[in-house]
C-alpha positions as CSV (number, residue, x, y, z in Angstrom):
1,M,79.4,62.5,125.1
2,K,81.4,64.6,127.5
3,S,83.7,63.9,130.4
4,I,84.0,65.7,133.8
5,H,87.0,64.4,135.6
6,N,86.3,60.7,136.1
7,F,82.5,61.2,135.8
8,S,81.0,60.9,132.3
9,V,77.6,61.2,130.9
10,V,75.7,60.3,127.7
11,G,72.0,60.8,127.0
12,A,69.2,62.6,125.3
13,V,68.5,65.9,127.2
14,A,66.6,68.8,125.8
15,A,68.4,72.2,125.7
16,N,66.4,73.8,128.5
17,N,67.5,75.7,131.6
18,F,67.9,73.4,134.6
19,W,65.0,75.1,136.4
20,Q,62.6,73.7,133.8
21,N,63.7,70.1,134.5
22,R,60.7,68.2,135.9
23,A,62.9,65.9,138.0
24,F,64.2,69.1,139.7
25,Q,60.8,70.8,139.9
26,Y,58.5,67.8,140.9
27,G,60.6,64.7,141.3
28,D,59.0,63.5,138.1
29,G,61.4,60.8,137.2
30,L,63.2,57.5,138.1
31,F,66.7,56.1,138.2
32,E,68.6,52.8,138.3
33,T,72.0,52.2,139.8
34,L,74.0,49.4,138.1
35,V,77.4,47.8,138.6
36,Y,79.7,47.3,135.6
37,R,82.2,44.5,136.1
38,G,84.0,42.1,134.0
39,G,83.2,43.9,130.8
40,A,79.4,43.9,131.3
41,A,76.6,45.8,133.2
42,R,75.4,43.3,135.8
43,Y,71.7,42.4,135.8
44,L,71.1,44.9,133.0
45,A,67.9,43.1,131.8
46,Q,66.4,43.2,135.3
47,H,67.3,46.9,135.7
48,Y,65.8,47.8,132.4
49,E,62.6,45.9,133.3
50,R,62.2,47.7,136.6
51,L,63.0,51.1,135.0
52,T,60.4,50.7,132.2
53,A,57.8,49.3,134.6
54,G,58.3,52.4,136.7
55,M,58.0,54.6,133.6
56,A,54.7,52.9,132.8
57,V,53.4,53.8,136.3
58,L,54.5,57.4,135.7
59,D,52.9,57.3,132.2
60,L,56.3,58.0,130.6
61,A,56.9,56.9,127.0
62,V,60.1,54.9,126.5
63,P,62.4,57.1,124.2
64,A,63.1,55.8,120.7
65,G,66.1,53.5,120.7
66,F,66.2,53.4,124.5
67,S,66.8,49.6,124.8
68,P,69.0,47.2,126.7
69,E,71.2,47.0,123.7
70,Y,71.6,50.8,123.6
71,L,72.4,50.9,127.3
72,R,74.9,48.1,127.1
73,A,76.8,50.0,124.4
74,A,76.5,53.4,126.1
75,I,77.7,52.0,129.4
76,G,80.6,50.1,127.9
77,G,81.6,53.2,125.9
78,L,81.6,55.4,129.0
79,V,83.7,53.0,131.0
80,R,86.3,52.6,128.2
81,E,86.5,56.3,127.2
82,N,87.2,57.3,130.7
83,A,89.4,54.4,131.7
84,L,87.3,53.6,134.7
85,G,88.9,50.2,135.2
86,S,87.3,46.8,135.6
87,T,84.5,48.0,138.0
88,A,82.3,51.1,137.7
89,R,79.1,52.4,139.2
90,V,76.5,53.4,136.6
91,K,73.4,55.5,137.0
92,V,70.6,55.7,134.5
93,Q,68.2,58.5,135.1
94,V,64.9,59.2,133.3
95,W,62.6,62.1,133.7
96,R,59.7,63.8,131.8
97,R,60.3,66.6,129.3
98,P,59.6,70.1,130.6
99,G,56.1,71.5,130.4
100,G,53.1,72.0,132.7
101,L,52.9,72.3,136.5
102,Y,51.8,69.4,138.6
103,T,49.9,68.2,135.5
104,P,52.5,67.6,132.8
105,D,52.1,68.5,129.1
106,S,54.0,65.5,127.8
107,R,54.6,61.8,128.1
108,E,58.0,62.1,126.4
109,A,61.1,61.4,128.5
110,E,64.7,62.5,128.6
111,F,67.5,60.4,130.0
112,L,71.0,60.5,131.2
113,V,73.6,57.7,131.7
114,S,76.6,58.4,133.9
115,A,79.5,56.3,135.2
116,A,82.2,56.6,137.8
117,A,84.9,54.3,139.1
118,L,83.9,51.8,141.9
119,P,86.1,49.6,144.1
120,E,85.6,45.9,143.7
121,P,82.6,44.7,145.9
122,A,83.5,42.8,149.0
123,P,81.4,41.7,152.0
124,T,81.8,44.0,155.0
125,R,80.5,44.1,158.6
126,R,78.2,46.6,160.2
127,D,79.0,46.7,163.9
128,H,76.7,49.5,165.0
129,V,73.1,49.4,163.5
130,R,70.2,51.3,164.7
131,F,66.4,51.5,163.9
132,Y,65.2,54.7,162.3
133,A,61.6,55.6,163.0
134,E,61.4,59.4,162.5
135,V,60.3,59.2,158.8
136,R,58.3,56.1,157.8
137,L,57.9,54.3,154.5
138,H,54.5,53.9,152.8
139,A,53.6,51.3,150.2
140,S,52.2,52.7,147.0
141,P,52.3,51.9,143.2
142,L,55.6,53.8,143.1
143,S,57.3,52.6,146.3
144,R,59.1,49.5,144.7
145,F,60.9,51.8,142.2
146,K,63.8,54.2,142.7
147,T,62.1,57.6,142.1
148,C,63.6,61.0,142.2
149,S,61.7,61.6,145.4
150,A,64.1,60.0,147.8
151,L,63.8,62.2,150.9
152,P,63.1,59.4,153.4
153,Y,66.5,57.9,152.4
154,V,68.2,61.2,152.6
155,L,66.9,61.8,156.1
156,A,67.8,58.3,157.1
157,G,71.3,58.8,155.8
158,L,71.6,62.0,157.9
159,A,70.3,60.2,160.9
160,R,72.9,57.5,160.4
161,R,75.6,60.1,160.4
162,R,74.2,61.9,163.4
163,L,73.9,58.7,165.4
164,G,77.4,57.6,164.5
165,A,75.9,54.3,163.2
166,D,77.2,52.1,160.4
167,E,73.7,51.5,159.1
168,V,70.1,52.3,160.0
169,I,67.0,50.1,159.4
170,L,63.9,52.1,158.2
171,L,60.4,51.2,159.4
172,D,57.0,51.4,157.6
173,A,54.0,53.4,158.8
174,H,52.9,50.5,161.0
175,G,56.3,49.9,162.6
176,H,57.4,46.9,160.5
177,V,61.0,46.7,159.5
178,A,61.4,47.7,155.8
179,E,64.9,48.2,154.5
180,C,68.2,50.0,155.0
181,V,69.3,53.4,153.5
182,A,70.4,51.9,150.2
183,S,69.9,48.2,150.4
184,N,67.3,45.5,151.2
185,L,67.2,43.6,154.5
186,F,67.4,39.9,155.2
187,W,67.9,37.7,158.2
188,L,68.3,33.9,158.8
189,R,66.5,32.0,161.5
190,N,66.1,28.3,161.9
191,G,67.0,27.6,158.3
192,T,64.6,30.2,156.8
193,L,65.6,33.4,155.2
194,Y,63.3,36.3,155.9
195,T,62.8,39.6,154.2
196,P,60.3,42.4,154.5
197,S,57.6,42.4,151.8
198,L,57.0,45.1,149.3
199,G,53.9,46.0,151.4
200,T,56.3,47.8,153.7
201,G,57.1,50.3,151.0
202,C,60.6,49.0,150.5
203,V,62.3,49.2,147.1
204,G,62.0,46.0,145.0
205,G,65.8,45.7,144.8
206,I,67.5,43.8,141.9
207,L,69.6,41.7,144.3
208,R,66.6,41.2,146.5
209,G,64.8,39.7,143.5
210,Q,67.7,37.5,142.7
211,V,67.9,36.2,146.3
212,L,64.2,35.3,146.2
213,A,64.6,33.6,142.8
214,Q,67.8,31.7,143.5
215,A,67.7,30.8,147.3
216,G,65.9,27.4,146.7
217,R,68.8,26.2,144.6
218,Y,71.0,26.4,147.7
219,G,68.6,24.8,150.1
220,L,67.2,28.0,151.6
221,V,63.5,28.7,152.1
222,V,62.6,32.4,151.8
223,E,59.6,34.1,153.4
224,E,58.4,37.7,152.7
225,G,56.2,39.4,155.3
226,L,55.5,42.1,157.7
227,Y,57.8,41.8,160.7
228,P,58.3,44.0,163.9
229,P,61.8,45.0,164.9
230,E,61.7,42.3,167.5
231,A,61.7,39.6,164.8
232,L,65.4,40.4,164.1
233,L,66.5,39.9,167.7
234,G,66.2,36.1,167.5
235,A,68.0,35.8,164.1
236,E,71.2,33.9,163.7
237,T,72.5,36.1,160.8
238,V,71.3,39.6,159.6
239,F,72.5,41.3,156.5
240,C,71.6,43.8,153.8
241,C,72.5,43.8,150.1
242,N,72.3,45.7,146.9
243,V,74.0,45.3,143.5
244,A,77.2,46.8,144.9
245,G,77.7,44.3,147.7
246,H,76.4,42.9,151.0
247,Q,77.1,43.7,154.6
248,F,76.6,41.5,157.7
249,F,75.3,43.1,160.9
250,T,77.2,42.1,164.1
251,R,75.2,44.4,166.4
252,I,71.7,46.0,166.2
253,E,70.7,48.4,169.1
254,G,73.4,46.7,171.2
255,Q,72.2,43.1,170.4
256,P,75.1,41.0,169.1
257,F,74.8,38.7,166.1
258,G,77.1,36.2,164.5
259,A,79.1,37.6,161.6
260,D,79.7,34.3,159.9
261,A,77.1,33.1,157.4
262,P,76.2,29.4,157.1
263,P,77.6,27.6,154.0
264,E,74.4,27.6,152.0
265,L,74.0,31.4,152.4
266,T,77.6,32.0,151.6
267,R,77.3,29.9,148.4
268,L,74.2,31.9,147.4
269,L,75.8,35.3,147.8
270,E,79.0,34.2,146.1
271,A,77.0,33.1,143.1
272,L,75.0,36.3,142.9
273,Y,78.1,38.5,143.0
274,A,80.3,36.2,140.8
C-alpha cells in the first residue's frame, strides 16, 4: 500500500510498463465509484455485483480473494491510513493482464482500489441544463456498466463547460433522453416517476437501481421507457442522481421547473442517502 498526498491505492498490479496496460491500450477494463460514509462503503454488494457482471461480459476472471469482504477491508484501511475523514470517494478499477493485441492472451485481471476525501453529499440545484446531441449513446451488452471507454461522457463534460451549463442531458442514437454526464435522470409527472430505460445505452446506476426497487414503499410508481426530450417539458420535478448525491433541475433549455420535491420523493431520497 502506498500514499500519494491524500490519494491512496491498494491492489494487485503486475510489474509491467504502463504502455502494456490493456486499459490504457484498448480500454479493456471496468470501474466502480463508491462512497464511503459512516464507517462503511455504501451499497458495496450492489457495486460488486455490477462489477463482476461486467467482468463476465468481458470474459475476465475474478482475481483470487477479490471479494466484497476484501474490498470492505481494503477500503476501510485506505480511509483510516490516510485520515480521509468520515466521507470518501472510492474507485475500484479492474482490467485485463497485458498480452495480445485486440485479441487478448489472458482472462486474468489486475485491479486497483483508490480513495480520496469527499465532502458530505447534499442535494443541490442545477439552474442551467442543456441537451447534448453531438455524441449519442448506443445500447449494447456493455453499456450498462462503467467501462474504461468513457469518451461520450468526456465529450459531454467538455460541452457542459463550453456551454457554461450546470449539467447536460445525453441522448441515445434515436434522440431519446438517456442520462447526464455522471448520473441517471428522473422526472416526476402526475404522481409517476419516469426514467430512461437501459435500452438508451445509459449506465445501470446503483442509485438508479435503488430508486426502482424502493419507490413503491413511498407511494411512487416508476416507469422506464424511451422518451423524447419533450417528455421532460411537462414534468413537475426533474433531477439526476448517483451514489454521491442528487441534483434538482430548475431550468432546462430555458424551461423553468419547480425546485421543491413532493414529500414522498423527498422521503425516498432521504432514505437512500441516509
